[in-house]
C-alpha positions in Angstrom: 0.6 19.6 5.0 -1.0 19.8 1.6 0.4 18.0 -1.4 -0.8 18.9 -4.9 0.4 16.8 -7.8 0.8 18.6 -11.1 2.4 17.6 -14.3 5.5 19.6 -13.5 5.6 19.1 -9.7 8.7 17.4 -8.2 7.7 15.6 -5.0 11.0 13.7 -4.8 14.2 15.8 -4.9 16.2 13.4 -7.0 19.3 15.7 -7.1 19.9 14.9 -3.4 19.3 11.1 -3.4 22.9 10.3 -2.7 22.8 12.2 0.6 19.4 10.7 1.6 19.4 7.6 3.7 17.9 4.5 2.0 14.2 4.3 2.6 11.8 1.8 1.1 8.1 2.3 0.7 6.1 -0.7 -0.5 2.5 0.0 -1.5 0.0 -2.9 -1.8 -3.7 -3.0 -2.5 -5.7 -5.6 -0.7 -6.3 -8.9 -2.7 -9.6 -9.8 -4.5 -12.6 -9.4 -2.3 -16.0 -11.0 -2.2 -19.0 -8.9 -3.5 -21.5 -11.8 -3.4 -23.4 -10.8 -0.3 -25.5 -7.7 -0.8 -26.2 -7.2 2.9 -22.5 -7.0 3.9 -21.0 -3.6 4.3 -18.0 -2.6 2.1 -15.8 -2.5 5.3 -16.7 -6.1 6.2 -16.1 -7.7 2.8 -13.8 -10.7 3.0 -11.3 -12.0 0.5 -12.4 -14.6 -2.0 -10.4 -17.9 -2.2 -8.7 -16.4 -5.2 -7.8 -13.4 -3.2 -6.4 -15.5 -0.4 -4.2 -17.4 -2.8 -3.0 -14.2 -4.4 -2.2 -12.6 -1.0 -0.1 -15.7 -0.1 1.7 -15.5 -3.5 2.3 -11.8 -3.0 3.9 -12.6 0.4 6.1 -15.2 -1.2 7.1 -12.9 -4.0 7.8 -10.1 -1.6 10.0 -12.4 0.6 12.0 -13.3 -2.5 12.3 -9.6 -3.6 13.4 -8.5 -0.1 15.9 -11.3 0.3 18.7 -9.1 -1.0 17.5 -5.8 0.4 19.6 -4.1 3.1 16.5 -3.4 5.2 13.6 -5.8 6.0 10.1 -4.5 6.5 10.1 -2.9 9.9 6.6 -1.4 10.0 3.3 -2.2 8.3 0.3 0.1 8.2 -2.9 -1.5 7.1 -6.5 -0.5 6.7 -8.7 -2.2 9.3 -11.2 -3.2 6.6 -11.6 -7.0 6.7 -10.2 -7.7 3.2 -7.1 -5.6 3.9 -6.5 -7.3 7.3 -6.8 -10.7 5.7 -4.4 -9.7 3.0 -2.0 -8.4 5.7 -2.1 -11.5 7.8 -1.4 -13.8 4.8 1.5 -11.6 3.6 3.0 -11.3 7.1 2.7 -15.1 7.5 4.5 -15.7 4.1 7.2 -13.2 5.1 7.6 -14.8 8.4 7.8 -11.5 10.2 6.3 -10.6 13.6 2.7 -9.4 13.7 3.6 -6.7 16.3 5.0 -4.5 13.5 1.5 -4.2 12.0 -0.5 -1.1 12.8 -4.2 -1.2 11.8 -4.8 2.5 10.8 -8.4 3.6 10.4 -7.2 6.6 8.4 -6.2 4.4 5.4 -9.8 3.3 4.7 -11.2 5.8 2.1 -8.1 7.9 2.3 -7.1 10.5 -0.3 -3.6 10.8 -1.6 -2.9 13.7 0.8 -4.1 11.7 3.8 -2.0 8.7 2.8 1.1 10.9 2.5 0.5 12.3 6.0 0.1 8.7 7.3 3.3 7.6 5.6 5.2 10.6 7.0 3.8 9.8 10.5 4.5 6.1 10.5 7.9 6.2 8.6 9.7 7.9 11.4 12.5 5.7 12.6 12.0 3.0 10.0 13.8 2.0 6.8 11.1 0.0 5.2 7.4 0.6 5.4 4.6 -1.5 3.8 1.2 0.1 3.4 -1.8 -2.1 2.6 -5.0 -0.3 1.6 -7.5 0.5 -1.1 -8.1 2.3 -4.4 -8.6 4.9 -5.5 -6.3 6.4 -2.8 -3.4 4.0 -3.5 -3.6 4.6 -7.3 -3.6 8.4 -6.7 -0.6 8.0 -4.4 1.3 6.0 -6.9 0.6 8.5 -9.7 1.7 11.4 -7.4 5.0 9.7 -6.3 5.8 8.5 -9.8 4.7 11.8 -11.4 2.6 9.9 -13.9 -1.0 10.7 -14.7 -3.5 8.0 -13.9 -4.0 5.5 -16.7 -7.3 5.8 -18.6 -10.1 3.6 -17.4 -12.0 3.8 -20.7 -11.0 4.6 -24.2 -13.1 5.3 -27.3 -12.0 4.4 -30.8 -14.1 6.4 -33.3 
């Protein structure tokens, strides 16, 4: 299934939201990773100590946020890249949820928006709350598509 986001596209049919069952999608980018070793592959980059702290904090924040939600997270899909796995383990630990709801999905690493949507559709069957942990630029593209907002500029010139 091909999804193409345009300025006027409407990926979410808001007129039918009342009839739709509640579904929650939580999108998280991995925490700060370590670029200090030149001989390490991108896939094998670990989190920095700052990244580990941030992942724990995100887990605590998410636990607080989800406290009043009707549905807890019942499935997590995560990139198998080291930094994403480390982020996932720290978040899962802070949330105090079982690790057996985590699926390490190779398709997330380097995924485009279309690929992420296909993975979300596949893994969301039978769940009320799905957490995806992955990478940019794919996650940024997904957020822009779902929110119908163009990506923010990464550089601006003031002449």
